[in-house]
C-alpha positions, 0 to 999 in steps of 0.5 A: 500500500505504501508503494501504491501511495507513492505512485498515486501521489506522483501521478496526482502531483501533476495537478497539485494533489500529491498528498490526496493521491498518496492517501488514496493509494494507501487506503484503496485496498485496506478492505483486503485486511478483513477476515472475509477477504483473508478467508477468500484468498486462502481458499483454493479456487478452481475455474468452476468455483472462482468468485470475484471475492468479497468487497474490499473497496468500500472499507477504504472509501469509508475510512477516507470519509472518517479521516477527511470529511467532505474531501474524504467523500470525494476521495471515496469515489476514486477509492470505491471505484478503483476496480469498477470504474469512476462515476 
């Protein structure tokens, strides 16, 4: 997450938002720490049972809102949509 944060911050620096990009990069996958996600990645999958896995994006978006309020709500759109696309 630290490395993703560094890269996201570097990309966002181009438009003056290095710190915001860094934080979004760090928060984007914190949901992978949940018990449900850890159980999912530790369960062998076959082509027949392969699932997309539990939601892991919402946790980072919620954390952004808790930490940064209104700005966090904006950050949350990018965090929550990091696999499904931006709204």
